[in-house]
N, C-alpha and C positions, 0 to 999 in steps of 0.2 A: 442476525444475531449480533449483539453489541455488548462488549464487556471491557471494562477499564480496570487497571491494576495500578496502585500507587505505591511507591517505595520511599519511605523516610522523607516525607515532605515537611520541610521546616515550617514552623508557625508563621514566619515572616512571609513565605510564599503564599500561604493560605490567605493571609491578610491582604497581600498585594493582589491576588486574584479576585478577592472580593471588591477591592477598589478598582481594579482594572479587569472587568469581565471579559475583555477581548484578547487577553494574553494568548499568543505573543503579538497579536496585531494591536498593541496598545497605542493609545494616543489618537488625537483627532486627525493626524496626518497619515495614519496607517489604516489598512483595510484588508479583509480577507475575501477573496472571490471564490465562490463555490464552483465545483466542476460543472460544466455545462450539462452533463448527463443527469444531474440531480433535478433539473427542471422536469416537471411531470410529463410533458408531451415528449420530450427527448428520451426520457427514461422508458416510457411505454413503447415507443417506436424504435428503440435501439435494436439494430440487426446484428450487432457484433457478438451476441451471446451464442456462440456455437460450441457445444460441449460433446458432440458426437460426430462420427463420420463412418461411412460405409467403405470398406477397403476391398479391392478386388483380389483378395488372396484368402486361402483357408486360415483357420484359427491358429494352427501351429506356426505357419510361416509368419503371420502377422505378429503373433506374440514374440517370436524370436527376433523379428525385425525391430520391434520397439526396444527390446533389451539391448541389442547391439547398438542402436542409435543413441540410446540414453547413455551408455558407457562412453560415448564420444562427445557428449554434450556437457553443458554446465549444470545439468541436473544430477542429483544424488540418488542413485538406485538403492532403496532401502530394503525391499523384499520382493520376491516373485513366488507365485504359487500356481503350479500347473494343475492342481486339483480343482481350484476355483477359477482358474484363468484370470488371475488378478496380479497387477503390478503396483507397488507403492513406491513413490519417489518424492523428492523434496527439492525446493529451491530456496536458497538463502542468498540475498544479494540486494542490488540497487532497487529500491521501491519504484522509481519512476519508469522502470522497464515494463511494469505490469499493473500499476494502480494509478489512479488520478485522484489527487487530493486538492485540486484547485490551485490558486496562486495567492501568495502573500505580497503585498505592496506596502512599502514604508518610505516616507520622506522625512528627512531630518535637516535641521539647520544648525550649522556649527560656525565657529569663527572663520573656518576655511571656506565656507559657502554651503550651498544646499546639495544634499546627496539623496538619490533615490535608489532604493533596493526593490527589486522585483524578481521573484523566483518561484518555481513550482513547489508547492507544499510537500510533494513526495520526494523532493531532492534529498539525497543521502546525508549531505552535510552543508550547512550554511551558517556563516556569521553575519550578523546584521545589527542595525541599531533601530530603536524606536524613540519617540519623543513625546513627552506629556508634560504640560505646564512648564515648558522650557527646560525640562530635566531629561537628560539622555540616559537610555538603558542599552547595554551591550548584550546581545542575545547570541548564545551558542546553541545551535539546533541540530539534532541528528534524527534521522528516520531510518528504520530497518524493516525489512520485510521477510517473512517466512511463509512459504506456501507448501502445504502438504497435499498430495494428489493420489487418488486411487484410479487406476485405469483398468477397465473390464473389457472382456472380449466375448461377444455373443455370436454364435454360429447362425448365419442366415441361410446359407447353402454351402455345398462343398467348396465353392470358390468365392464366397462373400462373407465378410465378417464385420459386425458393427463394433466399433471402438468407442467407448464412452469414458469421459473424464469427470470425476467428482473432486472438487477442490475446497480447501479451507484456507483463507488468508488471515495472517496475523501481522498487523502493523504496529510497531513500537516506536514511540516518539520520546526522545530525551531532550529536555530543554534546561538550560541554565542561563541566568542573567545576572548582571551586576549594574549598579548605578555608578555615577561618577566617583563615588567614594570608594568603589572597588569591592564592596561587600557582596559576595555571591549567594545566590539562591537557586535551587534546582528542583526538578521533578521529572518522573518518568511515568508515562501512561500507555495503555495498549487497547486496541480494538481487534475483534475477530469477526470476520464476515465471509459470505459466500459470493459466488459469481453474480447472482441476481439480487442480492441485498441492496436496498436503495438508501439505507440510513445508518451507515457505519460511522458514528460520530464520536470523536474524542470528547469526553465529558468536560474537560477543561479546555478553554480556548476554542471550543466548538469547531474543530476542523473536521470536515467530512471527507471520507475516502471511499472509493468504489473500485472494483475490478474493471479493467478495460476489456477483458476477454482475450487479450493477446496471449496470455499464458496457456490457456486451453488450446488455442490455435497452434501454438508452438509444440505442445505435446502431441496433438493429432498429426502434426507434420512428421513426427518420428515414425509413424506407421506408414508413411507414404514414401520414405526414402528408399 
């Protein structure tokens, strides 16, 4: 699933995006490198998508163990329900811990010499420059990630429980830029996707993001502590 939301985008930015379709990778010396996992063969053969595990304890012990471990982790425990044996929790933090959005590369030439910027597109904060037709643009870029998760507990036997994790990822990208005259322009957009979605794409500046599967592994590890 893929959804984008825009907030108060000035007309200038819309015009700039029409002229520079690869924003923020604008200019002939800049490029965007997609995540490796977006290549079809790698995507199909990806073995990192583990969203369930069988735990060698009964349902009650496993359920209580996850609650206790969550309270000592960076995850926020939102609700627990012993009638449905369900736990809801949330993660809000550094995107690069749990998603891959490829890389941004930009080379610029200034009176002080040539400079190269290269960084993960999932990085929480980055300032960099791009160049087009000998004109420099200064980019201020922020990425945020919110993941909601539902953990369920299925009885397999008196001493075995299947723990399953269902997740939804929401990545928010905030960008602003200014040219050498100092006039600022900005926009915010958002995509929502699941663990196995292969095409979570920001509609502007076509940045692609996907889950790495590490979040699900970290949640399942709570039941094993």
